[in-house]
C-alpha positions in Angstrom: 0.0 0.0 0.0 1.4 3.4 -0.9 0.6 7.0 -0.2 0.5 9.9 -2.7 1.2 13.4 -1.5 0.8 16.2 -4.0 2.6 19.5 -3.4 1.2 22.8 -4.6 2.6 23.1 -8.1 0.7 26.2 -9.1 2.6 29.1 -10.5 1.6 32.7 -10.4 -0.1 34.4 -13.4 2.3 37.3 -13.3 3.9 36.2 -16.6 1.0 37.5 -18.7 0.6 41.1 -19.6 0.0 43.4 -16.6 -2.8 45.1 -18.4 -5.2 42.7 -20.1 -7.1 44.2 -23.1 -10.8 45.1 -22.4 -12.3 42.3 -24.5 -10.1 39.6 -22.9 -11.1 38.0 -19.5 -8.8 35.8 -17.4 -10.6 32.9 -15.9 -9.7 31.9 -12.4 -10.7 29.5 -9.6 -13.0 32.2 -8.5 -14.9 32.3 -11.8 -18.5 31.3 -11.7 -19.7 27.8 -12.6 -21.6 29.3 -15.5 -18.5 30.9 -16.9 -16.4 27.8 -16.5 -19.1 25.8 -18.2 -19.3 28.2 -21.1 -15.5 28.0 -21.5 -15.5 24.2 -21.7 -18.5 24.1 -24.0 -16.8 26.5 -26.4 -13.7 24.3 -26.6 -15.6 21.0 -26.7 -17.9 22.1 -29.6 -15.0 23.5 -31.6 -12.9 20.4 -31.2 -15.8 18.0 -31.7 -16.8 19.5 -35.0 -20.0 19.0 -37.0 -21.3 18.4 -40.5 -20.3 22.0 -41.5 -17.6 22.8 -39.0 -14.2 21.0 -39.1 -13.2 19.1 -36.0 -9.8 19.3 -34.4 -8.0 17.0 -36.8 -5.7 15.0 -34.5 -8.2 14.4 -31.8 -10.9 13.5 -34.3 -8.6 10.9 -35.8 -7.9 9.6 -32.3 -11.6 9.2 -31.6 -12.6 7.7 -35.0 -10.4 8.0 -38.1 -13.5 7.4 -40.3 -15.8 10.0 -38.7 -14.9 12.8 -41.1 -14.8 13.2 -44.9 -13.4 16.2 -46.7 -12.7 17.8 -43.4 -16.2 17.6 -41.9 -18.1 15.0 -39.9 -20.2 12.6 -41.9 -23.1 12.8 -39.4 -24.1 14.7 -36.4 -21.9 14.1 -33.3 -23.0 11.1 -31.3 -23.6 11.3 -27.5 -20.4 9.3 -27.0 -18.3 11.7 -29.1 -19.7 14.7 -27.3 -18.9 13.2 -23.9 -15.3 12.5 -25.1 -14.7 16.1 -26.2 -16.5 17.5 -23.1 -14.0 15.5 -21.0 -11.0 16.8 -23.0 -12.2 20.4 -22.7 -12.8 20.1 -18.9 -9.3 18.5 -18.5 -7.7 21.4 -20.4 -9.5 23.9 -18.2 -8.6 22.3 -14.9 -5.0 21.6 -15.9 -4.4 25.3 -16.6 -6.9 27.2 -14.5 -4.9 27.5 -11.2 -1.8 28.5 -13.1 -3.6 31.7 -14.3 -3.5 30.6 -18.0 -7.1 30.4 -19.0 -8.4 33.3 -21.1 -11.5 34.1 -23.2 -12.2 36.8 -25.8 -15.6 38.3 -25.4 -17.7 40.2 -27.9 -21.1 41.7 -26.8 -20.8 39.7 -23.5 -20.4 36.3 -25.2 -17.3 34.1 -25.3 -16.1 33.8 -28.9 -12.6 32.4 -28.4 -10.8 30.5 -25.6 -7.3 29.5 -24.7 -5.9 27.3 -21.9 -2.2 27.9 -21.4 0.6 27.2 -18.9 3.1 30.0 -18.2 6.8 29.4 -18.5 8.1 27.2 -15.6 10.8 24.7 -14.6 8.4 22.2 -13.2 7.0 20.6 -16.4 3.5 21.5 -15.3 2.1 20.4 -18.7 3.1 16.9 -17.9 1.1 16.2 -14.8 2.1 13.2 -12.6 -0.4 10.6 -11.4 -1.3 12.5 -8.2 -2.0 15.7 -10.1 -3.9 13.8 -12.7 -6.2 12.4 -10.0 -6.9 15.9 -8.7 -7.6 17.2 -12.2 -9.9 14.3 -12.8 -11.9 15.1 -9.7 -12.3 18.7 -10.7 -13.7 17.8 -14.2 -16.8 16.3 -12.5 -16.6 13.4 -14.8 -16.4 10.2 -12.8 -15.3 7.7 -15.5 -12.4 8.2 -18.0 -13.8 7.9 -21.6 -12.6 4.6 -23.0 -11.2 6.4 -26.1 -8.5 8.0 -23.9 -6.7 4.7 -23.5 -6.9 3.3 -27.0 -3.7 3.1 -29.2 -4.3 6.1 -31.4 -4.6 8.4 -28.3 -1.4 6.9 -26.9 0.3 7.4 -30.2 -0.7 11.1 -30.4 0.5 11.7 -26.8 3.9 10.2 -27.7 4.2 12.2 -30.8 3.3 15.4 -29.0 5.7 14.7 -26.2 8.6 14.0 -28.5 7.9 17.1 -30.6 7.6 19.2 -27.4 10.9 17.9 -26.0 12.7 18.3 -29.4 11.7 21.8 -30.3 11.1 23.6 -27.0 13.2 22.0 -24.3 13.5 25.3 -22.3 11.1 27.7 -20.7 8.2 28.7 -23.0 4.5 29.5 -23.1 2.6 26.2 -23.5 -0.8 26.6 -25.3 -2.6 23.6 -24.0 -5.8 24.2 -25.9 -7.0 27.0 -28.3 -10.4 27.3 -29.9 -12.8 29.7 -31.6 -16.6 29.3 -31.1 -18.1 27.4 -33.9 -20.6 30.3 -34.3 -17.9 32.9 -34.8 -15.2 31.2 -36.8 -13.7 33.2 -39.7 -14.1 36.6 -38.0 -10.6 37.1 -36.8 -11.4 36.4 -33.1 -9.0 33.5 -32.8 -6.2 35.7 -34.2 -7.1 38.4 -31.8 -6.8 36.1 -28.8 -3.6 34.5 -30.1 -2.1 38.0 -30.6 -2.6 38.6 -26.9 -0.7 35.4 -26.1 2.1 36.3 -28.4 2.3 39.8 -26.8 2.5 38.1 -23.4 5.3 35.8 -24.6 7.2 38.6 -26.3 10.3 38.0 -28.4 12.2 36.2 -25.6 10.2 33.0 -25.8 9.6 30.5 -28.7 6.2 30.0 -30.2 5.6 26.8 -32.2 2.6 25.5 -34.0 2.3 21.7 -34.4 0.6 20.9 -37.7 -0.7 17.4 -37.8 -0.8 16.9 -41.6 -2.3 13.9 -43.3 0.1 13.3 -46.1 -2.1 10.6 -47.7 -5.1 12.9 -48.2 -3.6 16.3 -47.9 -6.0 17.4 -45.2 -4.9 19.4 -42.3 -6.2 21.7 -39.5 -7.0 25.3 -40.6 -4.3 27.1 -38.8 -3.6 29.9 -41.3 -6.4 32.1 -39.8 -4.3 32.8 -36.7 -0.8 32.2 -37.9 1.4 35.1 -36.8 5.0 36.2 -37.9 6.4 35.0 -34.6 5.3 31.4 -35.2 7.6 28.6 -36.3 5.6 25.9 -38.1 6.6 22.4 -37.0 5.0 19.8 -39.3 4.3 16.3 -38.1 3.6 14.4 -41.2 3.8 10.8 -40.0 1.0 10.7 -37.4 -1.8 9.4 -39.6 -1.8 6.0 -41.3 -1.6 6.0 -45.1 
């Protein structure tokens, strides 16, 4: 029998800009349940996709490689698919929330883009240990881990991301854990506006990389051009998907 004691690994939010633009709101552990629910719903719906909105390519492949055709879902998201992406969104939120790294862009009082980030640190906070994972799991409010989280494609994606992360940004850097634009407001420049805030926070002293999970067999890839900025370095992973 063993014991697990988790120390407080939280880091302060002082890395981000001292003055946050008026349209951007920093989510905290003091944010209301309604605000946190809106945050996770935005990311979940954006990542999940629909018949006319492209899903997050790598995660959609993990869930079901045959669920999309020509970049869109072949049918409306199932209850199981929705639960899977709800869990991922909640996990992202509660991984980053207490580190001060969750931000939303609001227009007319409504969240239109969201980002979950981890500020530069020397503790590898993005790679939570088993004790921290247990705490994050309890905060999501989801009692059972979706079975898709443990299937081979998800494991493969995790390994690819970890290798890429270690290879290209071994030092201190801003880690963008999740980034999404509301499916109702895509194509309006809101994602770029929020990403610009993150870039301004990072400044020129920290690297910013975009991982592009490209399917070389079909030529499909996530639409990242909408918020690509000059400070980005594009790192293409072209061997994730099966041919």
